[in-house]
Rosetta silent file (secondary structure, phi, psi, omega in degrees, C-alpha in Angstrom):
SEQUENCE: MAFFNRKKPEHTDISSIEMPAHVGIIMDGNGRWAKKRGLPRSAGHTAGAQVFRKIARYCNNIGIKYLTVYAFSTENWRRPEKEINALMKLFKEYLEEALRDFRDDCIVMRFIGDRSAFSPALLELMEENEEIAKDREGMVLNIAMNYGGRAELITAIQKIADDVRNDKFSADQIDEQMISDYLYTKGQPDPDLIIRPSGEHRTSNFLLWQSAYSEYVIMDVLWPDFTEEHLNQALIEYANRNRRFGGV
SCORE:     score description
SCORE:     0.000 S_00000001
   1 L     0.000  136.176  172.164  142.395  136.543   79.865 S_00000001
   2 E   -99.923  153.094 -171.445  145.319  134.860   78.318 S_00000001
   3 E  -130.565  122.450 -174.278  146.746  131.710   79.583 S_00000001
   4 E  -113.385  138.922  175.895  150.362  130.612   79.142 S_00000001
   5 L  -127.281   47.967  176.868  151.714  127.073   79.795 S_00000001
   6 L  -118.197   99.619 -172.637  155.317  127.684   79.056 S_00000001
   7 L   -76.347  -21.086 -177.780  157.388  127.060   82.160 S_00000001
   8 L  -136.629   74.802 -176.734  160.691  127.864   80.564 S_00000001
   9 L   -60.487  145.872  169.815  160.164  130.788   78.139 S_00000001
  10 L   -76.682  163.770 -175.554  162.918  131.652   75.658 S_00000001
  11 L   -55.529  126.566  174.364  164.569  135.137   75.843 S_00000001
  12 L  -111.254  124.338 -174.724  161.885  137.635   74.866 S_00000001
  13 L   -81.457  116.731  178.221  162.915  140.969   73.468 S_00000001
  14 L  -116.356   11.561 -178.376  160.815  143.855   75.012 S_00000001
  15 L   -58.644  -26.458 -177.147  162.913  146.800   73.909 S_00000001
  16 L  -111.864   13.715 -174.917  160.418  148.096   71.489 S_00000001
  17 L  -100.059  160.338 -176.903  157.109  147.554   73.156 S_00000001
  18 L   -88.348  132.136  179.356  155.058  150.191   75.000 S_00000001
  19 L   -86.878  139.246  174.453  155.169  149.447   78.729 S_00000001
  20 L   -70.142  142.301  179.206  152.187  149.535   80.990 S_00000001
  21 L   -66.072  -39.597 -168.544  152.378  152.269   83.573 S_00000001
  22 E  -136.440  128.877 -173.878  151.035  150.064   86.335 S_00000001
  23 E  -121.205  132.161  170.438  151.445  146.280   86.792 S_00000001
  24 E  -117.609  141.097  179.394  149.770  144.329   89.500 S_00000001
  25 E  -125.550  129.543  174.395  150.871  140.701   90.453 S_00000001
  26 E   -90.538  100.784 -173.287  148.949  138.156   92.385 S_00000001
  27 L   -80.626   87.712 -170.420  151.933  136.277   93.946 S_00000001
  28 L  -115.222  141.585 -177.590  150.400  132.789   94.031 S_00000001
  29 L   115.406   -4.527 -177.729  151.749  129.331   94.482 S_00000001
  30 H   -55.225  -48.347 -178.126  154.167  129.313   97.288 S_00000001
  31 H   -65.986  -41.750  177.645  152.410  126.547   99.133 S_00000001
  32 H   -68.096  -40.012  175.257  152.031  124.192   96.200 S_00000001
  33 H   -51.206  -45.737 -178.702  155.583  124.851   95.234 S_00000001
  34 H   -71.143  -34.610 -178.697  156.813  123.724   98.637 S_00000001
  35 H   -73.760  -21.864  177.955  154.426  120.683   98.692 S_00000001
  36 H   -75.340  -27.022  178.605  155.683  119.490   95.403 S_00000001
  37 L  -102.706   12.714  175.819  159.181  119.305   96.864 S_00000001
  38 L    67.639   28.163 -177.909  158.130  117.808  100.173 S_00000001
  39 L  -113.312  159.408  177.780  158.962  121.005  102.020 S_00000001
  40 L   -70.791  149.321 -177.241  156.983  122.979  104.629 S_00000001
  41 H   -50.893  -38.015  175.972  154.820  125.783  103.245 S_00000001
  42 H   -51.536  -31.218  176.186  157.051  128.312  104.920 S_00000001
  43 H   -67.752  -34.419  173.735  159.879  127.291  102.641 S_00000001
  44 H   -71.135  -28.436  178.453  157.682  128.267   99.601 S_00000001
  45 H   -73.497  -40.939  179.214  156.998  131.687  101.115 S_00000001
  46 H   -60.873  -48.196 -177.870  160.794  132.254  101.583 S_00000001
  47 H   -61.910  -37.943  176.159  161.466  131.235   98.027 S_00000001
  48 H   -63.146  -35.484 -179.878  158.589  133.472   96.855 S_00000001
  49 H   -65.957  -38.049 -178.698  160.032  136.445   98.795 S_00000001
  50 H   -64.055  -41.262  178.167  163.297  135.978   96.934 S_00000001
  51 H   -72.370  -35.345  172.263  161.576  136.146   93.534 S_00000001
  52 H   -50.875  -53.977  178.117  159.664  139.231   94.660 S_00000001
  53 H   -55.843  -44.749 -175.068  162.792  141.091   95.253 S_00000001
  54 H   -65.822  -43.831  177.041  164.195  140.156   91.969 S_00000001
  55 H   -59.194  -44.352 -176.299  160.973  140.971   90.068 S_00000001
  56 H   -63.859  -43.133 -175.766  160.437  144.289   91.805 S_00000001
  57 H   -67.722  -41.108  173.060  163.955  145.406   90.844 S_00000001
  58 H   -54.678  -51.462  170.224  163.514  144.291   87.434 S_00000001
  59 H   -52.839  -37.296  174.236  160.303  146.143   86.960 S_00000001
  60 H   -64.535  -44.427 -174.344  162.026  149.271   88.199 S_00000001
  61 H   -64.643  -40.001 -171.540  164.945  148.735   85.730 S_00000001
  62 L   -95.169    6.842  167.115  162.740  148.371   82.706 S_00000001
  63 L    94.855   22.975  167.244  160.605  151.513   83.348 S_00000001
  64 L   -72.337  130.246 -175.973  157.407  150.262   85.053 S_00000001
  65 L   -87.467  -27.762 -177.370  156.125  153.232   87.068 S_00000001
  66 E  -139.279  138.850  174.207  153.919  151.440   89.554 S_00000001
  67 E  -139.196  130.575  176.187  153.944  147.799   90.653 S_00000001
  68 E  -116.840  124.518  178.844  151.363  146.478   93.140 S_00000001
  69 E  -120.554  138.967  176.774  151.984  142.953   94.555 S_00000001
  70 E   -85.835   97.053 -178.180  149.468  140.947   96.614 S_00000001
  71 E   -82.822  -48.504 -172.988  151.424  139.859   99.653 S_00000001
  72 E  -158.455  124.803 -177.889  148.889  138.888  102.307 S_00000001
  73 E  -100.855  165.629  178.183  145.113  139.104  101.959 S_00000001
  74 H   -54.516  -36.833  179.397  142.381  139.709  104.498 S_00000001
  75 H   -76.445  -15.951 -170.612  141.414  135.966  104.063 S_00000001
  76 H   -68.671  -17.937 -179.172  144.953  134.744  104.623 S_00000001
  77 H   -68.513   -8.425 -179.711  144.462  135.104  108.496 S_00000001
  78 H   -85.993   -1.149 -179.145  142.377  131.934  108.187 S_00000001
  79 L   -71.846  165.030 -179.956  145.572  129.904  107.424 S_00000001
  80 L   -63.232  151.085 -175.029  147.128  127.772  110.321 S_00000001
  81 H   -58.537  -36.464  179.685  148.757  129.847  113.022 S_00000001
  82 H   -60.059  -47.844  175.502  152.195  128.298  112.392 S_00000001
  83 H   -56.853  -41.410 -169.075  152.064  129.469  108.739 S_00000001
  84 H   -74.386  -45.564  175.215  150.803  132.963  109.625 S_00000001
  85 H   -56.097  -42.980  178.549  153.661  133.246  112.262 S_00000001
  86 H   -72.626  -24.275  174.175  156.277  132.319  109.674 S_00000001
  87 H   -68.774  -45.267 -179.916  154.880  134.854  107.249 S_00000001
  88 H   -63.427  -35.970  179.656  154.977  137.623  109.812 S_00000001
  89 H   -72.397  -34.829  172.876  158.647  136.757  110.612 S_00000001
  90 H   -58.212  -43.229 -178.100  159.292  136.686  106.853 S_00000001
  91 H   -68.915  -34.185  175.826  157.760  140.088  106.405 S_00000001
  92 H   -67.883  -45.739 -179.614  159.861  141.496  109.345 S_00000001
  93 H   -60.268  -47.431  179.496  163.011  140.122  107.824 S_00000001
  94 H   -61.961  -40.477 -178.639  162.167  141.626  104.337 S_00000001
  95 H   -65.748  -36.310  172.099  161.369  144.977  105.708 S_00000001
  96 H   -57.402  -45.359 -169.073  164.645  145.074  107.718 S_00000001
  97 H   -75.993  -32.971  175.482  166.501  144.028  104.656 S_00000001
  98 H   -54.069  -43.631 -176.756  164.564  146.738  102.489 S_00000001
  99 H   -62.958  -22.190 -178.471  165.862  149.399  104.707 S_00000001
 100 H  -104.661  -42.600 -162.761  169.408  148.481  103.725 S_00000001
 101 H   -85.563  -36.716 -172.553  168.995  146.968  100.244 S_00000001
 102 H   -83.719   -4.778  179.160  166.312  149.190   98.335 S_00000001
 103 H   -49.437  -49.162 -164.574  168.443  152.279   99.310 S_00000001
 104 H   -92.083    1.330 -176.489  170.365  152.143   95.941 S_00000001
 105 H   -99.112  -11.954  178.523  167.127  151.166   93.855 S_00000001
 106 L    62.090   33.649 -175.905  165.255  154.459   94.055 S_00000001
 107 L   -96.185  127.843  172.166  162.191  152.434   94.591 S_00000001
 108 E   -83.607  118.141 -177.148  159.287  154.200   96.592 S_00000001
 109 E   -96.803  126.143  177.637  157.748  151.835   98.985 S_00000001
 110 E  -136.974  146.549 -174.395  154.079  152.038  100.132 S_00000001
 111 E  -117.436  122.318 -173.983  152.015  149.602  102.066 S_00000001
 112 E  -110.075  143.385  178.686  148.256  149.211  101.144 S_00000001
 113 L   124.057 -179.089 -177.673  145.652  147.474  103.402 S_00000001
 114 L   -93.963  117.004 -176.045  144.527  147.611  106.990 S_00000001
 115 H   -83.797  -10.869 -173.467  147.571  147.745  109.202 S_00000001
 116 H   -64.859  -12.421  179.860  145.773  147.541  112.556 S_00000001
 117 H   -83.778  -17.758 -179.414  146.156  143.807  112.636 S_00000001
 118 L   -79.826  155.845 -176.799  149.956  143.988  112.616 S_00000001
 119 L   -63.582  150.916  169.444  152.482  144.015  115.410 S_00000001
 120 H   -53.257  -41.439  177.599  153.952  147.308  116.596 S_00000001
 121 H   -65.957  -36.108  176.562  157.291  146.253  115.436 S_00000001
 122 H   -66.569  -41.812  175.238  156.004  145.403  111.896 S_00000001
 123 H   -59.076  -40.230  179.395  154.171  148.764  111.864 S_00000001
 124 H   -67.608  -39.334 -174.194  157.321  150.627  112.765 S_00000001
 125 H   -71.770  -33.342  176.819  159.278  148.946  110.048 S_00000001
 126 H   -66.349  -52.437 -178.869  156.562  149.795  107.480 S_00000001
 127 H   -61.614  -38.564  173.793  156.437  153.438  108.406 S_00000001
 128 H   -52.947  -50.525 -176.291  160.291  153.577  108.419 S_00000001
 129 H   -57.918  -51.371  177.141  160.414  152.062  104.983 S_00000001
 130 H   -67.683  -33.344  177.839  157.902  154.690  103.572 S_00000001
 131 H   -65.759  -45.523  179.970  159.522  157.548  105.339 S_00000001
 132 H   -70.040  -32.577 -169.575  162.922  156.854  103.915 S_00000001
 133 H   -94.682   -3.958 -172.782  161.684  156.151  100.488 S_00000001
 134 L   -67.885  -19.518  177.074  159.240  158.938  100.007 S_00000001
 135 L  -100.096   15.207  175.712  161.446  161.375   98.116 S_00000001
 136 L   -76.099  162.939 -177.271  162.896  158.803   95.722 S_00000001
 137 L  -113.725   16.415 -179.947  162.199  159.115   92.046 S_00000001
 138 L   -98.961 -158.296  179.337  161.899  155.590   90.943 S_00000001
 139 L   -53.303  139.480  174.443  159.112  153.071   90.619 S_00000001
 140 E   -87.522  125.265  179.533  156.238  153.191   93.244 S_00000001
 141 E  -110.239  110.062  170.885  156.029  149.632   94.861 S_00000001
 142 E   -89.533  124.562 -175.979  152.675  149.018   96.565 S_00000001
 143 E  -111.745  118.426  174.396  152.947  145.901   98.970 S_00000001
 144 E   -84.611  102.945 -173.158  149.361  144.750   99.593 S_00000001
 145 E  -125.154  121.213 -175.190  149.326  143.502  103.268 S_00000001
 146 E    54.306   42.702 -175.647  146.079  142.468  105.054 S_00000001
 147 E  -108.076  148.581  179.321  144.433  143.815  101.990 S_00000001
 148 L  -154.238  137.656  179.117  141.071  142.865  100.382 S_00000001
 149 H   -63.083  -40.909 -176.731  139.316  144.722   97.492 S_00000001
 150 H   -66.890  -42.599 -178.039  135.916  144.440   99.246 S_00000001
 151 H   -68.220  -36.788 -179.290  137.329  145.668  102.671 S_00000001
 152 H   -64.977  -43.178  174.909  139.093  148.545  100.767 S_00000001
 153 H   -62.015  -44.953  176.666  135.656  149.539   99.290 S_00000001
 154 H   -57.884  -50.460  167.511  133.918  149.358  102.532 S_00000001
 155 H   -51.532  -44.429  176.081  136.534  151.662  104.175 S_00000001
 156 H   -60.766  -48.633 -174.709  136.177  154.091  101.397 S_00000001
 157 H   -64.990  -35.566 -175.922  132.381  154.110  101.548 S_00000001
 158 H   -69.568  -41.142  178.662  132.503  154.709  105.457 S_00000001
 159 H   -57.534  -51.501  176.999  134.920  157.565  104.881 S_00000001
 160 H   -57.889  -43.169 -174.437  132.812  159.130  102.254 S_00000001
 161 H   -63.574  -43.784 -175.204  129.695  158.715  104.359 S_00000001
 162 H   -61.139  -47.883  176.577  131.375  160.320  107.393 S_00000001
 163 H   -57.072  -40.996  174.077  132.352  163.359  105.109 S_00000001
 164 H   -67.036  -41.906  174.973  128.907  163.726  103.754 S_00000001
 165 H   -55.680  -35.341 -169.848  127.540  163.611  107.424 S_00000001
 166 L   -95.275   17.813  176.228  130.117  166.334  108.324 S_00000001
 167 L    57.071   32.160  173.847  128.899  168.537  105.226 S_00000001
 168 L   -78.003  -27.281  173.421  132.252  168.384  103.371 S_00000001
 169 L  -166.571  168.595 -179.222  130.179  167.667  100.233 S_00000001
 170 L   -96.241  166.457 -171.307  126.776  166.249   99.314 S_00000001
 171 H   -64.623  -34.882 -168.961  125.877  162.719   98.247 S_00000001
 172 H   -79.379    2.167  176.063  125.003  163.749   94.710 S_00000001
 173 H   -92.921   -7.799 -173.792  128.708  165.011   94.273 S_00000001
 174 L   -77.293  129.479  177.501  130.052  161.528   94.674 S_00000001
 175 L  -136.849 -173.734  179.786  131.491  160.226   91.381 S_00000001
 176 H   -64.330  -37.352  175.508  134.037  157.731   90.239 S_00000001
 177 H   -58.730  -49.045  178.200  136.948  159.970   90.768 S_00000001
 178 H   -60.946  -38.434 -177.337  135.997  160.707   94.339 S_00000001
 179 H   -70.914  -37.947 -178.291  135.673  157.082   95.162 S_00000001
 180 H   -65.517  -27.097 -178.518  139.117  156.445   93.628 S_00000001
 181 L   -79.944    1.681 -177.080  140.481  159.231   95.813 S_00000001
 182 L  -110.278   -2.529 -179.154  139.278  157.465   98.937 S_00000001
 183 L   -92.315  168.649 -178.780  141.056  154.248   98.053 S_00000001
 184 L   -60.860  -26.785 -172.812  144.581  153.141   99.111 S_00000001
 185 L  -101.090   33.070  177.131  146.084  153.828   95.617 S_00000001
 186 L   -55.160  133.528  176.492  144.808  157.470   95.618 S_00000001
 187 L    97.873  -13.363 -166.882  146.887  159.476   93.025 S_00000001
 188 L  -105.744  144.088  174.310  147.989  156.458   91.217 S_00000001
 189 L   -66.939  151.666  178.126  146.713  155.186   87.723 S_00000001
 190 L   -61.944  149.406  173.876  144.674  152.090   87.708 S_00000001
 191 L   -56.137  130.665  177.758  146.607  148.903   86.806 S_00000001
 192 L   -86.048  -36.012 -175.837  146.909  148.389   83.140 S_00000001
 193 E  -128.232  132.679  176.412  148.113  144.744   83.448 S_00000001
 194 E  -128.107  118.045 -175.032  147.489  142.168   86.211 S_00000001
 195 E  -102.023  124.894  174.179  149.575  138.968   86.134 S_00000001
 196 E  -118.039   99.427  168.273  148.422  135.790   88.017 S_00000001
 197 H   -67.780  172.500  173.709  151.002  133.066   88.185 S_00000001
 198 H    85.775   -5.698  167.021  149.889  129.582   89.465 S_00000001
 199 H    82.961    0.307  178.419  147.261  129.037   86.695 S_00000001
 200 L   -75.887  139.653 -169.821  144.333  130.012   88.846 S_00000001
 201 L  -110.483   64.251  175.160  141.399  131.915   86.980 S_00000001
 202 L  -153.940  160.557 -179.669  140.139  134.271   89.685 S_00000001
 203 L   -87.805  -13.307  177.547  140.744  137.766   90.924 S_00000001
 204 L    54.133   30.733  178.922  141.096  136.783   94.638 S_00000001
 205 L    59.806   37.843 -178.064  139.621  140.117   95.776 S_00000001
 206 L  -111.998  119.672  177.550  142.591  142.029   94.439 S_00000001
 207 L    45.534   59.312  178.137  142.158  145.756   93.419 S_00000001
 208 L   -57.083  -43.761 -176.456  138.416  145.226   92.539 S_00000001
 209 L   -77.046  -55.142 -166.177  137.626  148.808   91.759 S_00000001
 210 L   -65.215  -20.302 -164.790  140.956  149.628   90.240 S_00000001
 211 L  -103.552   12.673 -178.159  141.147  146.618   87.930 S_00000001
 212 L   -48.328  -36.926  179.866  137.735  147.337   86.097 S_00000001
 213 L  -127.341   30.227  172.315  139.581  147.577   82.689 S_00000001
 214 L   -78.923  150.221  174.071  142.904  145.921   83.426 S_00000001
 215 E   -84.317  136.778  179.320  144.256  143.331   81.113 S_00000001
 216 E  -107.178  136.726  170.400  144.737  139.890   82.893 S_00000001
 217 E  -120.451  117.478  177.537  147.481  137.469   82.054 S_00000001
 218 E  -105.192  138.637 -178.453  147.216  133.965   83.692 S_00000001
 219 E  -125.271  133.363  179.389  150.416  132.008   83.756 S_00000001
 220 L   -85.406   54.447  174.475  150.747  128.300   84.558 S_00000001
 221 L  -137.872  132.288  175.741  153.832  128.768   86.751 S_00000001
 222 L   -65.400  142.016 -175.634  154.045  128.839   90.465 S_00000001
 223 H   -41.565  -60.005 -168.407  155.323  132.187   91.973 S_00000001
 224 H   -63.706  -13.998  163.086  158.608  130.884   93.221 S_00000001
 225 H   -95.218   14.422 -177.926  159.522  129.673   89.684 S_00000001
 226 L   -81.332  132.533 -176.332  158.499  133.019   88.039 S_00000001
 227 L  -117.981  169.873  168.438  161.290  134.611   86.157 S_00000001
 228 H   -51.270  -39.986 -174.555  161.959  137.931   84.363 S_00000001
 229 H   -65.255  -40.433  174.253  161.287  136.016   81.100 S_00000001
 230 H   -61.486  -49.390  178.074  157.722  135.165   82.383 S_00000001
 231 H   -55.893  -40.801  173.277  157.244  138.808   83.039 S_00000001
 232 H   -57.942  -42.438  178.828  158.517  139.674   79.556 S_00000001
 233 H   -65.871  -47.490  176.014  156.114  137.220   78.021 S_00000001
 234 H   -53.757  -49.125  174.170  153.231  138.842   79.914 S_00000001
 235 H   -57.541  -37.562  176.297  154.345  142.321   78.767 S_00000001
 236 H   -71.857  -34.415  172.901  154.461  141.252   75.258 S_00000001
 237 H   -59.923  -43.836  176.802  150.923  139.757   75.568 S_00000001
 238 H   -56.074  -56.338  177.471  149.863  143.080   76.975 S_00000001
 239 H   -61.416  -17.762  174.604  151.276  145.055   74.317 S_00000001
 240 L   -93.945   -0.634  177.473  149.436  143.054   71.654 S_00000001
 241 L   -82.280  153.118  170.414  146.070  143.622   73.211 S_00000001
 242 L  -103.060   98.314 -178.031  143.568  146.247   71.821 S_00000001
 243 L   -81.447  117.280  175.086  142.327  148.088   74.847 S_00000001
 244 L  -105.876  -12.066 -177.133  138.912  149.766   74.033 S_00000001
 245 L    46.621   47.903  175.604  137.674  150.498   77.576 S_00000001
 246 L    87.534    2.466 -174.892  134.138  149.695   76.616 S_00000001
 247 L  -102.924 -164.468 -175.279  134.396  151.569   73.242 S_00000001
 248 L  -102.640    0.000    0.000  134.625  150.137   69.687 S_00000001
């Protein structure tokens, strides 16, 4: 993992580098950003949502094919009720806005995670966004909501077990590709690059199966302060890596 401690990167030219097909971002640091400014945590989430919109559009414009962002984890339900309510309100506002604003961006929106915990209104907005965007030809944007890598694997294993029990295939036919096909990201390439702002050095239960050979870049910048230049810096670091996938 590379660690960067440059909060105001200079302009970085990415015109000649090979782009990763799939980028994952753990959008971390909203609460700390707000605390540093004497603001409620909800203000950090609002600022982080604005950065998310900007970075998603930028990724689409520079040719990233898949972007997966960690918006709300299965563990985030442990946060104070007031903060969770503020987040749900923010998600609803964002999805309503996306129906209008992403129309011209050609971004295909998908939501990964367990949707059963969300309100009917939020579920309807998710489905509407996915339906409207399904035939677009731009970047696929996976928004991980009520998502956890372990929970995803448990769900996949349960579905595989059901199919074995129903004689759709035998247990000895199970391989890596089959497991991948039972995950939320079925049909998508595994992430080449995962970026973690905020300086924390952990995966936080994000894309555990899919990230087996992902390149990680850790950046000492809180998510609401994250810019296109920070992304460029991570892309340059990725382009300079020698990916061997366990080989020599």
